[in-house]
Each structure stands twice: as C-alpha cells, then as structure tokens.
C-alpha positions as CSV (number, residue, x, y, z in Angstrom):
1,M,-78.4,-36.6,36.6
2,K,-77.6,-35.8,39.6
3,N,-78.9,-32.3,39.9
4,R,-77.3,-28.7,41.5
5,V,-78.8,-25.9,43.3
6,S,-77.3,-22.9,41.8
7,V,-75.7,-20.6,44.4
8,N,-75.6,-16.5,44.5
9,K,-72.2,-15.6,45.4
10,D,-73.8,-13.1,47.4
11,V,-75.2,-16.0,50.0
12,F,-72.1,-18.6,49.4
13,D,-71.5,-16.9,53.4
14,E,-74.2,-18.0,54.5
15,I,-74.4,-21.8,53.0
16,D,-72.7,-24.3,55.6
17,L,-69.4,-25.7,54.4
18,G,-68.3,-27.7,57.3
19,P,-65.1,-28.0,58.3
20,Q,-62.1,-26.7,56.5
21,S,-58.6,-27.1,57.2
22,E,-56.0,-24.6,58.6
23,S,-53.4,-26.8,56.8
24,D,-54.4,-25.9,53.3
25,N,-52.2,-24.2,50.6
26,P,-54.8,-21.5,48.8
27,F,-55.1,-24.1,46.5
28,T,-56.4,-26.8,47.9
29,A,-58.4,-24.9,50.0
30,K,-60.6,-23.3,47.7
31,A,-60.4,-26.7,45.6
32,R,-62.2,-28.1,49.4
33,K,-64.6,-25.3,49.6
34,L,-65.7,-26.1,46.2
35,Q,-66.4,-29.5,46.7
36,S,-67.6,-28.8,50.4
37,L,-70.3,-26.7,48.0
38,W,-70.9,-29.0,45.9
39,R,-71.7,-32.0,49.6
40,A,-74.1,-28.5,51.5
41,E,-75.8,-27.9,47.8
42,N,-77.1,-31.7,47.6
43,G,-77.6,-31.8,51.1
44,L,-75.4,-34.4,51.6
45,E,-73.9,-35.4,55.5
46,I,-70.5,-34.1,56.5
47,G,-68.1,-37.8,56.8
48,V,-65.4,-38.5,58.7
49,G,-61.9,-38.0,57.2
50,P,-59.8,-38.6,55.1
51,G,-59.3,-41.9,57.2
52,K,-62.1,-44.2,58.6
53,N,-61.3,-43.9,62.3
54,A,-59.8,-40.3,62.0
55,N,-60.2,-39.0,65.3
56,K,-58.4,-35.7,67.6
57,K,-58.0,-37.0,70.9
58,G,-60.7,-39.5,70.9
59,I,-63.2,-37.4,69.0
60,P,-64.8,-37.4,65.1
61,T,-62.6,-35.5,62.3
62,K,-64.7,-34.1,59.8
63,Y,-64.5,-32.5,57.2
64,G,-66.9,-30.3,54.9
65,S,-65.0,-32.2,52.3
66,M,-65.8,-35.3,53.3
67,I,-69.1,-36.9,53.0
68,A,-70.8,-40.2,55.4
69,D,-72.1,-43.8,54.1
70,G,-70.9,-42.7,50.2
71,E,-70.5,-46.9,50.0
72,V,-73.9,-47.0,50.8
73,D,-75.4,-44.4,48.1
74,G,-72.3,-44.1,45.8
75,K,-72.9,-39.9,45.9
76,N,-69.9,-39.7,45.0
77,F,-70.4,-41.1,41.5
78,Y,-72.2,-39.3,38.7
79,F,-72.7,-42.6,36.4
80,P,-74.7,-45.7,38.9
81,E,-72.5,-47.6,36.5
82,T,-69.5,-46.0,37.7
83,F,-71.2,-46.6,41.5
84,E,-71.4,-50.0,40.3
85,Y,-67.6,-50.4,38.6
86,A,-65.6,-48.8,41.7
87,K,-67.7,-51.1,44.3
88,W,-66.3,-54.1,41.9
89,R,-62.3,-53.1,41.7
90,V,-62.3,-53.1,45.7
91,D,-64.6,-56.6,45.8
92,T,-61.3,-57.4,43.8
93,K,-59.3,-56.1,44.7
94,L,-55.6,-57.4,44.0
95,K,-52.6,-58.0,46.5
96,D,-50.8,-55.6,45.3
97,E,-53.5,-52.7,44.3
98,T,-53.9,-50.1,46.5
99,I,-57.2,-48.6,45.9
100,N,-58.2,-47.5,49.6
101,A,-62.6,-47.7,49.6
102,Y,-63.3,-46.1,51.2
103,R,-61.6,-42.7,50.2
104,L,-62.9,-43.8,47.3
105,F,-66.8,-42.8,47.9
106,N,-66.7,-41.0,50.7
107,N,-63.1,-38.6,50.1
108,L,-65.0,-35.4,47.2
109,L,-61.4,-34.2,47.2
110,S,-59.4,-37.4,46.2
111,S,-57.9,-37.9,43.3
112,M,-59.0,-40.8,43.0
113,P,-62.9,-40.9,42.5
114,M,-62.0,-37.6,40.2
115,A,-60.4,-40.4,37.9
116,F,-63.2,-42.9,38.2
117,N,-65.4,-39.6,37.2
118,L,-64.2,-38.9,35.0
119,F,-62.3,-42.4,32.5
120,H,-65.5,-44.8,33.4
121,P,-67.6,-42.5,31.4
122,L,-65.2,-43.1,28.9
123,M,-64.9,-46.8,29.2
124,M,-68.6,-46.7,29.1
125,L,-68.5,-44.9,25.9
126,K,-65.9,-46.5,23.7
127,A,-68.6,-49.9,24.7
128,E,-71.0,-47.7,22.9
129,K,-69.9,-46.1,20.4
130,P,-65.6,-46.6,19.6
131,A,-65.1,-44.8,16.6
132,L,-66.7,-41.2,18.9
133,V,-63.7,-42.7,21.7
134,D,-61.3,-42.6,18.8
135,L,-61.8,-39.2,18.1
136,M,-62.7,-38.1,21.9
137,I,-58.8,-39.0,21.7
138,K,-57.3,-38.0,18.9
139,S,-58.6,-34.5,20.5
140,A,-57.6,-34.7,23.9
141,F,-53.9,-35.4,22.4
142,P,-53.5,-33.4,19.7
143,T,-49.3,-33.9,20.3
144,I,-49.7,-37.1,20.3
145,P,-49.4,-37.6,16.1
146,S,-50.4,-41.7,16.4
147,I,-53.7,-42.4,17.9
148,Y,-55.8,-44.0,15.5
149,R,-57.3,-46.5,17.1
150,V,-57.9,-46.7,20.7
151,Q,-58.0,-50.4,22.7
152,E,-58.8,-50.0,25.9
153,I,-59.2,-47.5,28.8
154,G,-59.0,-48.5,32.8
155,L,-58.2,-47.7,35.9
156,E,-56.0,-47.9,39.2
157,F,-53.8,-50.8,36.7
158,I,-51.1,-51.8,38.9
159,P,-48.7,-54.1,36.1
160,T,-48.5,-58.1,38.0
161,P,-46.5,-59.6,38.9
162,K,-44.8,-56.2,40.0
163,E,-41.2,-58.3,40.7
164,I,-41.1,-57.6,36.6
165,Y,-41.7,-54.1,36.9
166,T,-40.8,-52.1,39.3
167,H,-40.7,-54.4,42.9
168,D,-42.8,-52.0,44.1
169,K,-46.5,-50.9,43.8
170,S,-46.7,-47.8,42.2
171,A,-50.0,-47.7,40.1
172,M,-51.1,-45.8,36.7
173,D,-53.9,-44.3,38.1
174,A,-55.8,-44.2,34.3
175,F,-54.3,-45.0,30.8
176,I,-55.4,-45.3,27.8
177,R,-53.5,-48.4,24.7
178,Y,-54.3,-47.7,21.1
179,Q,-53.1,-48.7,17.9
180,D,-51.2,-46.6,15.1
181,R,-53.0,-47.2,12.2
182,E,-50.1,-50.0,11.3
183,G,-51.0,-51.6,13.6
184,N,-48.4,-50.9,15.8
185,N,-49.2,-50.7,19.8
186,Y,-49.3,-47.3,22.2
187,L,-50.1,-46.3,25.6
188,I,-50.6,-43.4,27.5
189,A,-50.3,-43.5,31.4
190,I,-51.5,-41.2,33.1
191,E,-51.3,-39.7,36.5
192,T,-54.4,-37.6,38.0
193,K,-54.4,-35.2,40.9
194,Y,-56.4,-32.3,42.4
195,T,-55.0,-30.8,44.8
196,D,-52.1,-33.2,46.4
197,S,-48.8,-33.5,45.0
198,L,-46.7,-36.4,43.7
199,G,-44.4,-35.7,46.7
200,T,-41.0,-37.0,47.3
201,N,-42.1,-40.7,48.3
202,T,-39.6,-43.3,47.8
203,A,-39.2,-46.9,47.1
204,S,-37.6,-49.1,49.5
205,D,-34.0,-49.9,49.1
206,K,-34.9,-52.8,47.1
207,A,-36.6,-51.1,45.0
208,Q,-34.6,-48.5,43.9
209,K,-31.5,-51.0,43.5
210,Y,-34.0,-52.8,40.6
211,Q,-34.9,-49.7,39.4
212,L,-31.9,-48.5,39.2
213,E,-30.7,-51.2,37.1
214,V,-34.2,-51.1,34.4
215,M,-32.9,-47.4,34.6
216,R,-30.0,-48.6,33.2
217,E,-31.6,-50.5,30.3
218,L,-33.6,-48.3,29.1
219,N,-31.3,-46.2,28.7
220,I,-32.7,-43.0,28.4
221,F,-31.9,-41.4,31.9
222,T,-28.7,-38.8,31.8
223,P,-25.9,-40.4,33.4
224,E,-25.6,-37.8,35.8
225,F,-28.5,-38.1,37.6
226,I,-28.2,-42.4,37.3
227,N,-24.6,-41.5,39.0
228,S,-26.6,-39.1,41.2
229,I,-28.6,-42.6,42.4
230,N,-25.4,-45.2,42.7
231,E,-23.8,-43.0,45.1
232,S,-26.9,-42.6,46.8
233,K,-26.9,-38.7,46.1
234,I,-30.4,-38.8,45.2
235,K,-33.7,-40.8,46.0
236,I,-36.4,-41.6,43.0
237,C,-39.1,-40.1,44.5
238,Q,-42.9,-41.0,43.2
239,I,-43.0,-38.8,39.3
240,F,-39.6,-40.7,38.1
241,R,-41.3,-44.9,39.0
242,N,-44.8,-44.1,37.4
243,F,-42.4,-42.8,34.1
244,I,-40.5,-46.3,34.9
245,L,-43.1,-48.4,34.6
246,A,-44.9,-46.4,32.0
247,E,-41.6,-47.7,30.0
248,Q,-40.8,-51.1,31.5
249,Y,-44.5,-52.2,30.8
250,G,-44.0,-50.9,27.1
251,K,-40.0,-52.4,27.3
252,I,-42.1,-55.4,28.1
253,H,-45.2,-55.4,26.0
254,G,-42.8,-54.5,23.1
255,L,-45.2,-50.9,23.2
256,K,-43.6,-49.2,20.2
257,R,-44.3,-46.1,22.2
258,V,-44.8,-45.1,25.7
259,Y,-46.3,-41.5,26.9
260,S,-46.2,-40.1,30.2
261,V,-49.2,-37.8,31.5
262,V,-49.8,-36.0,34.6
263,M,-53.2,-34.8,34.5
264,S,-54.4,-32.2,37.0
265,P,-56.7,-28.9,37.0
266,E,-54.4,-26.2,35.0
267,D,-54.1,-23.9,37.9
268,H,-52.4,-26.9,40.5
269,P,-49.0,-25.5,42.2
270,T,-46.5,-28.1,41.6
271,T,-47.3,-29.8,38.8
272,Q,-45.3,-28.2,35.8
273,N,-42.1,-28.1,38.6
274,E,-42.7,-32.3,38.5
275,I,-42.9,-33.0,34.7
276,K,-39.6,-30.7,34.4
277,S,-37.8,-32.4,37.1
278,L,-38.2,-35.6,35.4
279,Q,-37.5,-33.9,31.5
280,I,-34.1,-32.5,32.6
281,R,-32.6,-36.0,33.5
282,L,-33.7,-37.9,30.2
283,N,-32.9,-37.5,26.4
284,E,-34.6,-35.0,24.1
285,E,-36.6,-37.6,23.2
286,A,-37.9,-39.2,25.6
287,T,-38.5,-35.5,27.4
288,K,-41.1,-35.1,24.2
289,R,-42.6,-37.9,25.9
290,V,-43.3,-36.7,29.1
291,F,-46.2,-34.2,29.1
292,A,-48.5,-31.8,31.3
293,L,-52.2,-32.4,30.6
294,S,-54.2,-30.1,33.0
295,F,-58.1,-31.8,32.9
296,E,-59.8,-28.5,31.7
297,E,-58.1,-28.4,28.8
298,F,-58.5,-32.0,28.3
299,S,-62.2,-31.7,29.4
300,T,-63.0,-29.1,26.8
301,A,-61.9,-31.3,24.3
302,I,-63.8,-34.2,24.8
303,R,-67.3,-32.5,25.5
304,V,-67.5,-30.8,22.1
305,H,-67.4,-34.6,20.2
306,C,-70.3,-35.4,23.5
307,S,-74.3,-35.3,23.4
308,G,-76.9,-36.5,26.0
309,K,-76.1,-38.6,28.9
310,Y,-72.1,-38.0,28.4
311,R,-72.4,-33.8,27.3
312,M,-74.5,-33.4,30.9
313,W,-72.2,-35.7,32.6
314,I,-69.2,-33.6,31.6
315,D,-70.6,-30.6,32.5
316,W,-70.8,-31.7,36.1
317,F,-67.7,-32.8,35.9
318,H,-66.6,-29.1,35.0
319,D,-68.9,-27.8,37.7
320,R,-67.9,-30.7,40.4
321,Y,-64.1,-30.1,40.3
322,L,-62.9,-27.2,38.2
323,N,-65.5,-24.3,38.1
324,F,-63.3,-22.7,41.6
325,E,-64.9,-19.4,40.1
326,R,-67.8,-20.4,42.4
327,V,-66.0,-20.1,45.8
C-alpha cells in the first residue's frame, strides 16, 4: 500500500503545494489543492503540464497537480497491476483510441487515471471473486433492477469501426456489461468527470449528419430537438454524443437495455445541469436510463463488500480524490 503522511490542517499552509492555477473555478481549485497535497505528502517531484511540452515564453509550465516520470514509476496509480495495465493500453492503442499517455501517467487531476484507479481494481477483483463483484455492482446501482451477473468491466472503450456507430471518436470512459436472470444482455456506459465538465465539444459536420440519422432511428429524442438539429439551430455536444454512442452500441449488439451514467464528485458544479440538458430532450422511458452517480455514492456502496487489500484501495481512493475537507 502507498502510505500517506497525515497532515494537520493547522500546518497546511506550511506545505509547498506547488504552482496552482488562477483560472480555476472554486471546485477545481479545491481539487487541484487536494491533488497537490497528495503529491507533496508522497514526496513526488512537480511536473510540467497539462501537456508534456507545456511552456510559457519558453519556460516549462509546472503545476502542483502534475508529477514527473509517472510513466516510469507508476506513481499515479494505487496498484502496480493498474500501472501495468495502463502501459499495455498505451502500447496497444488502436488508431481511433484517444488515450493520452502523458495525461494518464502524470496528471493527478485528470479523470482518466482516476477512472483507471477506480475500475481496474474491480477488473482485478472480478477475476478473483466474480460473485462479489456482482454484489458490488448491484449495490452501487440500486435504481437498476436487472443486474444479476457482471460479464465484463472495461475502460476507455471506443467501439470500432467507428463508422457503424457514430462516426466520431467519443469513448466510454468505463463500461459494465451484465446479464439479468433470463440471460438478457445489458450495458452501463459510464462517463467519469473529476473537475472537467462534459463541455460543448461538437461533432464534425459529417459526423453530425450521420448522428442525426441515428437519433431519428433510435426514436427516443423529442421531435423539437431533432428539428432544431436538422435546422442547424443546435449542435450535438458531448453529452449527447456519448449517449448516442451507447444507444447505438446497444442496438447493433442486440442488448435489451443500455444505461448512461455520469460519475463525478458530489459537489461537481455542472454534472446535474448536463444530465438535465439531455433528459429534457428524451422520451419518458429513455429519461429513466440516464442519471448521475457520485463517486462518493459508488465508493461507499462497494466499500461495504471490500476487505484486505481492496478495503485499503477504496479507502485510498476516497482519501486521494474525495476528501476535500483536508483542503
């Protein structure tokens, strides 16, 4: 286990958190401080960021929430197995996959390594105790009544070839495939966010034209929304692109139902509004399959079933990413 040194808040100001960002909103500033504190407690060197070659007027831009040489020592991950898995994913990255190696290994604030730190240990545990993972996932998603057997848990998944899905490189940050008692197949497509929002990233004109046809065929969006896109009044932004990808995947693979979940800290400033922006454009049945779930809720639900190294892992995860009271 990677131990941390407990820090009394009275001496918090004496700790060198490293450079922060003046442009952070209050929530991001708090999360950056928490990650900077974690870095300082573990004696890790401050790194350049957010990209490998980031600089200002030729001087490398450093942040307290970046580390150096994470691709060598794996310090951004709890389990050595997760670090090995991350290296394997980078080494075997497919053409359309958007895994950013530098961010994955060195950015403490990024939701990508956070997702690896949360879901890869569940992949490990599934290989050891599959029935326990079934119980964990049932507990973590109490509003989904059909979970019986977890078939697969995965990370950074772009269904290929992309041309038969949504024509763009949107990915599921994580996913859970499962079956009900009758053997029907389901998918939980998960978008993970730490400080970033889903944003207004839109598809290319070519992809949007294709996605509009997919939306019509799915027959779950309101006519008003379809018309607004068709008349170029609205662009298909990221939360819709993610949802369409999951739904199209379910349709192509004959899944009985697909759920789309956005996971973020409970105080994340934009998640609820992003979810609502999608729900109000769906029919009643589809609205029930889209929801937010906080990392706090998820980690608390699975922690009940953890013991040994996995109990230490989930406590580490909460302490590192969610214990905002420390800052």
